N, C-alpha and C positions, 0 to 999 in steps of 0.2 A: 338477350345474351350478348355480352360485350365482345366476345371472341377471345382467342388465345393470346396471352401476353408473354413475351419471351422473358427468361430470367434476367434479373438486373445485377446480380452479384457475381457474374462470371469474371475470371481473370482476363486480362487483355489478350493473352495467348490461348485462351480456350476456343473451341470451335462453336461458333454461333449459328443458330438456325437462320437468322436473317442474312448471313453471309454464305449460306450453302450454295454450292455450284449447281444444285438442282438435280433433276432426274433425266434419264435418257429420253423418256417419253413425257411430254408436257402434260401436266394435270394440275387442277386447282388444289392448293393446299387446304388443310382443314382449318376451320375457324376456332376449333376447340382444342387442337393438339398441335404441337410443334412437329416439324418434318421428321425429326429423329424419333419422336414418340411414335409416329406412324410407322416408321421403319421397324421399330421394336415390335409393335403390334402385328405387323404383317409377318414378321419372323415367327412370332408365337403362334399365329393362326395357320402357319404353313403345314403341309403334310410332312415335310422333311423334319420339322421340329417335333411333331408328335411321334414320329418313328424313333426318335432318340430314346424314348422310354424303353425300347426293346433292343437297344444296341449296347454291346459290351463296352464298359470302361476298362476294367481289368478282368473281372469275373464274368463269365458267360451268364447271360440274363437269368437262366433257370437255376443257377447254382444256389441262389438264396435271395430272399426278398429284401434283406437289409443292406446288400452291397450296392455301391454306386453304379448307375447306368450313365450313358452319355447325357441323358436328360437331367438327372439330378446333379451331375457334375457341372453342366452348363448353368444351371440355376445357382449353384454355389459360386461359380466364377463371377456371375453377374452381380451377386450380392457383394462380393469383395470389391469388384471393380467400381460399382456404384458408390460404395462407401468412400473409397479412395478419391474418386473424382469429386465427390461432394466436399471433402476436406480440402482438396487442392483448388477448389473453385473451377473445376473443369466441367464439361457438359455431361451430366449424369446419364441423360437419356441416350446419348451416343455411346458412351462407355458400356451401358447395359445392353444396347442393341448388338454391339460387336461381341460382347461376351456370350450372348445367347446364340449368335450365328457362327461362332468360331469352329464348331464341330459338325456343322450340317453336312459336310462332304465325306465324313468318315464312313467306310463300309462296315459290314457286320464283323464281329469277332475282334474288335479292337485293333491294335497294331499288327497282330498276326494276320488279320484279314487284309489290312492295307498292304503289308509286305507281299502277301500272295497275289493280290491284284496288281501290284507294281511289277512283280515278276512276269505275270501273264501278259501285261500290257507293254512290256519293254520293247518288243519288236514293232510296236505301233506308236511309240512316243512316250510310254510310261504312264504312271498314275500318281497324282499328287492331291492330297486331301484338301489343301487350300484352294487349288484350282477347281476341284470338284465343288467346294462350297460356293465359289463364284458361279459355276455352271448351274448349281441348284437354284440360286436366287435370281439369275438372269435368264435362264432358259427352262430348266426342268419343271419348275412349279408352273403348272398350267391352270390358273384359277381365274384370271381376269379376261374380259372379253376383248380388250383393246391391245393387249400385249402378252408376250410370254414372260415368265419370271415375276418378281415382286415389284419391279420398278423402284428400287431403293435409291436413296440419294447417293451422289458422288462420294461423299465423305464416308458413308457406311461401306460402300463397295471398296474404296481405297483401303479402309481399315481391315476388311476381310482378307484382302490380298496381301497387304504389306505389314500386318501386325508383328511379324517377326523380323522386319527390316526391309531394306530395298531389295528388289528382285534382279536388277541389272546394275552393272557398273560400267563406266565409260571404257570402251575397248575390251570388255571382258569376253565378248562373243558367246555368252551364256544363252542357251536356247530356253525360251520360256515354255512352261507347261502349255499344252495345246489350248485349253479353255481360256487361259489368260491371254495368250497370243491372239486368239480369235476375238475376244472382247475388246482388246486394246485397239483394234481397228475401228471400233464403234465409238469408244470414249477413252481419252487419254487419262490414265490413272497415275501418271507421273511415277513410273515404276523405279526410277533411279534415286528417289528420295525416300526418307523415312516417312512413316505415317504420322498423323496428328497425335497429340499427347494422349487422347482418350484411347486410341487403339494400342498405344504402347503400354498404357496402364492395364488394359484388358489382357495383354499377352503375359505380363508378369503376374497378374492375378490368377491366370491359368496355372502357372508354376506353383503358386502358393496353395491353390486348391488341391491339385492332384498329388503333390508331395505329401501333404498332411492327411488327406483323406485316404491315400494308399496306405499310410502307416496305420490309420484307424481300421480300414478293412482288413489289412494283413494280420493285425493283432486279433481281430474278431474271428478271422478264418483259421487262426491257429498256425499260420505259416511261420511266425516267429513270436517271441515273448518280449515282455517289457524288459526283462533282464538282458536280452540280446541287444537292446538299444542303448545299454548303459554307456558304451564308449563312443556313441555317435555325438559329435559336437552339437550343442544347442538342445538336441532331442533328449539325450541322456540326462543332462542336468535338470531340464524342466520336468521330466518324469520323476526324477529323484526328489525335487522340491514338492511335487504333489503327493508323493508317498509319505514324506515327512509331515506334511500338513494334514493329510487325511488318511492315516494308517488303517483306520477301521472302515473306510468306505468300500463299497463293492468295486471290484476291478473295472467293470464297465464304466462306472462313474468316474473313476480315476483316469481311465483312458480318455474319456470325453473332456475332462478338465484339462489334461495335458495337451490334447490336440487343439483345444480352443486357445490355450496360452501360446502354443506354437504359431497358430495363425495370427494371433495378435502381435507377437514379436516380429514376424516377417512383414506384416502389413505396416507396422509402425516404422520399421527400417526402410521400407519402400517409400513411404511418405516423406520421411526425413531426408533420404538421399535424393529423391526426385526434387524436393523443395530446394536442396542445396545446389543441385545442377541448374535449376531454373534461376536461382539467385545469381549464379556465376554467369550464365548466358544473358540474363535480363532481356528475354525476347519481348518485342513490342507487339507481335501478333503470331498467329499459328503458323504463318509461312516461314518465320524464322526457325521454328522448331522443326518443320519439315526439311528445311534446307541445312540444318545443323548436321555436321558430319558424323555425329554419334547419337545414340538414343538419349532422350532426356529423362526417361523413366527407367529405374533399375535399382538393384540392391547396392549397399555399400560393399566394399571389398571383403570385409569380415563376413557379411551375410552371404555373399556369393560363395565363399568357402564353406559355410554351413550348408548352403543349398546343395553344393556339389557332394558334400559328405552324406547328406540324406539320400541323394540319388545313388551314390556309391554303395550305400547299404541296401537300398531297395532292389537294385538290379539283381544281385545274386540271391538275395533272401526272399524276394517276392516274384519279380518278373521272370526269373529263371528257376523258380521252385518247381519241383517235378509235378506237383498237382496242377499248376498253371500250364506247364509244358504239355501235359496231356490234353488239357482243354484247348490250348491254342493250336496244337498239332491237328486236332480234329477240325478246327475252324479253317486252317489253311487247306486241308484236303477238300473240305466242302467247297470253298471258293474256287480252287483249281479244277475240281471235277466239273463244277457248273460252267466255268469259263470254257474249258476244252469242249464239252458237249455242245453248248449253245453256239460257239463259234463255228463248229463243224456242221451243226444241224440247226440253223436259225429258225427252221420251221417249228421247232419245239418252244419257241418264245410265245408268250401270250399274244393274242390277236393284235392288240393295239401296238405292241412292240414289233411284232413280225412285219407289219406293214412298212416299217421304216428300215428294215434290215437290207443289207446288200447281199452279195454272193457269199456262200460259205467260205470262211477263212479270209475274207476281205477286211481291209482297214475300216471301212464303214460299219461292217458287222461287229468288228472287235470293239469299236468305241461304243456302239449301242449296247453290246453285252456288258461291257465294263460299267456303263451307266446303270444298266438294269441291276447288276449285282451290287453296286455301291449303294443303291437305294434300299436294299433289303435290310430287314431286321434280322437278328440272330435266329429268331423263331421261324421266320418266313424262309430263310436260307436253308435251315434244317428240313423244313417241310418240302421245299422245292427239290432238295437233294433226294429226299425219300421218294417223292413222286417220280423222279426221273431215273433213279438207280435201283430202287428196291422193287424186285420182280413182283412180290405179293401186292405192293401198293399199286403197281401198274395194272395188275389183273383186277383188283377190286375197284 
């Protein structure tokens, strides 16, 4: 076996394996895989990644088998990010790893669960799912005999933390989320700069995936109709085109055709606009992209307006639909109930967690309880709530 050979067709400003800043803990790299491929594989094999299969994207997991979960969403983001990275001659493996890792820190019940956990953790420093993702891959995953976490490369950790942009600005005085501040003492992730181009692509691919797939899921769930989308820029015209071309097709097929065209239109725009920005900047290496004052990856102005219009439609018609409000209200109550009880009575934690708890009501216990709840799936959170609060379940 001759060993792994790095790609030869990457752009000068792409992130290269041979230029990686390495891992926190030294280890020999693979002879058959690049370091970012190994990061991707470690993410896929992690417990946190498997749990995404039972975590809410929008619909609570048990509401239907065909709705997206955090896992299917992450796979869809990875597919989009990898395709874009390939076209732009960026590092596909890094883009894919970042897309697969971007939701590892999300608690159960989607954004409702995150909002509830943020509220409960506010007196103790708050909760941030990006910071939790970093905590998961650097501490919470306990699989290797030589270290905690997955020992991912600097570039993957940087992308997880900064895919939405710099975290600090000169003189801002902004307080970093706890997990990020703790890790920053071990390794400098250059929090005042933008991430590399692959992380920026993964972030916009996330927008493309969830906007379009929420339209798909919302239509299939009956929260709104194709007719309701008629006046939404980009969306309405594409659905109208599909209707004219395929008037006799089943509605489910027309929905799929329209959504795939929407994804294609947004992806093409992202590629063209990012290529234009790269041409204007003419970066000689990835450091110039990190040091640039603005993101290198993004939509054109027209597509940003279309994207905002899609979000403007989905917010009242889907995310605030009464059916979802009922689901998310229950999820918030479950998270808050669990947090209150376990903070006050840490002896109710499972044995391996209880051993690391502090005094009832303490900051140490609050962070442990927040970590415990954040790792739960929807199903496990419901079951734990029933075990702790349902009298009949306790007796049995």
